[in-house]
Every structure is written in structure tokens, then in C-alpha cells.
C-alpha positions as CSV (number, residue, x, y, z in Angstrom):
1,X,73.7,118.5,19.6
2,X,75.7,117.3,16.7
3,X,75.1,119.0,13.4
4,X,76.4,119.3,9.8
5,X,76.9,122.7,8.2
6,X,73.6,123.7,6.5
7,X,71.5,121.6,8.9
8,X,68.4,123.4,10.2
9,X,67.5,123.3,13.9
10,X,64.4,124.6,15.6
11,X,64.4,125.5,19.2
12,X,60.9,125.4,20.8
13,X,60.3,127.5,23.9
14,X,57.8,125.6,26.0
15,X,56.1,126.7,29.1
16,X,53.4,125.4,31.4
17,X,51.5,127.2,34.1
18,X,51.2,124.3,36.5
19,X,51.4,125.5,40.1
20,X,50.7,129.2,39.3
21,X,48.2,130.9,41.5
22,X,46.5,132.8,38.7
23,X,46.5,133.1,34.9
24,X,49.8,134.1,33.2
25,X,49.3,137.7,31.8
26,X,52.8,138.6,30.7
27,X,55.9,136.7,29.7
28,X,59.1,138.3,28.7
29,X,62.4,136.5,28.1
30,X,65.8,137.1,26.4
31,X,67.3,134.9,23.7
32,X,71.0,134.9,23.1
33,X,72.5,132.9,20.2
34,X,76.0,132.4,18.8
35,X,76.1,134.1,15.4
36,X,79.4,132.5,14.7
37,X,77.9,129.0,14.6
38,X,74.2,129.7,13.9
39,X,72.5,131.8,11.3
40,X,69.0,133.0,12.2
41,X,66.3,131.8,9.7
42,X,62.9,132.6,11.2
43,X,60.7,132.7,14.2
44,X,57.2,131.5,14.8
45,X,56.0,133.5,17.8
46,X,52.9,132.3,19.8
47,X,51.8,129.7,17.1
48,X,49.0,128.5,19.4
49,X,47.6,132.0,20.0
50,X,47.9,131.8,23.8
51,X,48.7,135.5,24.1
52,X,47.1,136.9,20.9
53,X,48.1,140.5,20.6
54,X,49.9,143.1,22.6
55,X,48.2,146.2,24.1
56,X,48.5,148.0,20.7
57,X,46.8,145.2,18.8
58,X,50.0,143.9,17.2
59,X,50.1,140.1,16.7
60,X,53.1,138.1,18.0
61,X,55.1,140.9,19.7
62,X,58.8,140.5,19.7
63,X,62.2,142.2,19.3
64,X,64.7,142.5,16.5
65,X,65.3,138.8,16.0
66,X,68.4,139.2,13.8
67,X,70.5,140.6,16.7
68,X,72.7,138.2,18.7
69,X,70.6,139.0,21.8
70,X,67.0,140.0,21.6
71,X,64.0,140.1,24.0
72,X,60.6,138.6,23.3
73,X,57.6,140.0,25.1
74,X,54.1,138.4,25.2
75,X,51.3,140.4,26.7
76,X,47.6,140.7,26.2
77,X,46.7,137.1,27.1
78,X,45.5,135.1,30.0
79,X,46.9,131.6,29.9
80,X,45.0,129.8,32.7
81,X,46.9,128.4,35.7
82,X,47.6,124.7,35.5
83,X,47.8,124.7,31.7
84,X,49.9,121.7,30.4
85,X,53.1,122.4,28.7
86,X,52.7,124.1,25.3
87,X,55.0,125.6,22.6
88,X,55.1,129.3,23.1
89,X,57.7,130.2,20.4
90,X,59.9,128.5,17.8
91,X,63.2,129.8,16.5
92,X,64.9,128.2,13.5
93,X,68.6,128.5,12.7
94,X,71.0,127.1,10.2
95,X,74.4,125.7,11.2
96,X,77.1,127.7,9.6
97,X,79.9,126.2,7.5
98,X,83.5,127.0,8.5
99,X,84.9,129.9,6.5
100,X,88.0,132.0,6.4
101,X,86.5,134.7,8.7
102,X,86.2,132.2,11.6
103,X,82.4,131.6,11.3
104,X,81.1,128.1,11.4
105,X,80.3,125.2,13.7
106,X,82.9,124.7,16.4
107,X,83.2,122.5,19.4
108,X,83.7,125.5,21.7
109,X,82.0,124.2,24.8
110,X,80.1,127.5,25.0
111,X,76.4,127.8,24.9
112,X,75.0,128.5,21.4
113,X,71.4,129.1,22.2
114,X,70.3,130.5,25.6
115,X,67.0,131.7,27.1
116,X,66.7,133.6,30.3
117,X,63.4,134.8,31.9
118,X,63.1,138.6,32.3
119,X,59.6,139.0,33.5
120,X,56.6,136.7,34.1
121,X,53.4,138.0,35.7
122,X,50.1,136.5,36.8
123,X,46.9,138.0,37.8
124,X,45.8,137.5,41.4
125,X,42.9,139.4,42.9
126,X,43.0,142.1,40.2
127,X,46.8,142.8,40.6
128,X,49.8,141.6,38.5
129,X,52.2,139.5,40.6
130,X,55.7,138.7,39.4
131,X,56.5,134.9,39.3
132,X,59.9,134.8,37.6
133,X,61.1,132.2,40.0
134,X,58.6,129.7,38.6
135,X,60.5,129.6,35.3
136,X,64.1,128.7,34.6
137,X,66.7,129.3,32.0
138,X,67.8,126.9,29.3
139,X,70.9,126.5,27.1
140,X,72.0,124.4,24.2
141,X,75.5,123.8,22.7
142,X,75.8,122.7,19.0
143,X,78.8,120.9,17.7
144,X,80.1,119.8,14.3
145,X,79.4,116.2,13.6
146,X,82.8,114.5,13.0
147,X,82.5,111.1,11.5
148,X,85.0,108.4,12.5
149,X,87.7,107.7,9.8
150,X,87.4,104.5,7.8
151,X,90.4,103.0,9.7
152,X,88.6,103.5,13.0
153,X,85.5,101.6,11.7
154,X,87.8,98.8,10.4
155,X,89.5,98.6,13.8
156,X,86.1,98.5,15.7
157,X,84.8,95.7,13.4
158,X,88.0,93.7,13.9
159,X,87.7,94.0,17.7
160,X,84.0,93.0,17.6
161,X,84.9,89.9,15.4
162,X,87.6,88.9,17.9
163,X,85.4,89.3,20.9
164,X,82.6,87.2,19.3
165,X,85.1,84.5,18.1
166,X,86.7,84.3,21.6
167,X,83.3,84.0,23.2
168,X,82.3,81.0,21.1
169,X,85.8,79.4,21.3
170,X,85.7,79.6,25.1
171,X,82.1,78.5,25.5
172,X,81.7,75.5,27.8
173,X,78.9,73.1,27.7
174,X,76.7,73.3,30.7
175,X,77.5,70.8,33.5
176,X,75.1,68.0,34.0
177,X,74.9,66.7,37.6
178,X,74.7,63.0,37.9
179,X,73.8,61.8,41.4
180,X,75.8,58.9,42.7
181,X,74.0,56.7,45.1
């Protein structure tokens, strides 16, 4: 994803329960982000209230979100099986500007935001059953937007003009068949 320093980006963690044999009771995953390129701004955990509170009555349970790697745990809910995809959590970051310490956007080719499933459990016949394999991991790489220099734009416009001119100059009139009897 191309970004300018200072741009905000929000990653939305979406899940669906299609194909699960029972309601989703617990969902725990790990987030890793590149602090060199991204600055954590805020999190909106469980904005749709699918999980509600944890076993201690705390709304939107989560970890220390300012660390480079943190875990997010959702418990205390029962998301029905075959629920269409919904936003579970949202994480907003700001793209860092390059500075003398080496921080800032870089086309490193390395993932800058990564989610991996740690634990997912459904309720089947009164027992919790692990269903981690039903969910996958995701990763995103951000890169600095590098505009083309003016000379490149001039060259591209010249090539386009030549291509269009050549097309019209070489255009032939359609042949008309005249039968000879």
C-alpha cells in the first residue's frame, strides 16, 4: 500500500463464522507491526459488540497496544455460526516520516502489519472446541509513495502523442468490395 508520511491507515480485522459447527465463544490473535514505519494511533476493539465483555466484566479486552507485538483476546460472547463477515477490531496507524534515527516509511519488502490466530473456540454440545484452522493469517506491507519526476511525465506524454499520431497517419480506409460480373 503506497502512503505519504503522516497518512493514516486503519486495518480492519474481519471474521465470519460461516462453516463453523457452533457459536464462536473465544477468539485470540496476535498483531505485529513495524514501529519503524508505523506509529500506533488507536484501536477500536469489538465496535459491533459481538463479544461484549470478558469474564471479569471488562469491555473490549486487549493487550498493551503500544508494543510492537501484542495479543488481543475476545471472550464472553457467542457469535452464532454462519454469521456473515463483520469487523471485529480496527487499528489505526500513522505513516512515519524519515528521520535521522532511521525511522520512517521504507520499501523494505517486509510485512508492516501482521495478524496470526492464536486461539479460536466454538461451543459444541456444551464443550469448547478449538477451530484455529478455520481462520488464517494476514499481512500488509506499506511503502512510501514516490511520484514520477516531471521529466518522466513529459516523456510519457511525448510517447503517447507519437503513438496516437502514428495511428492516425497509418490509418487506412476500409476496403469496399465491388463484385465484377
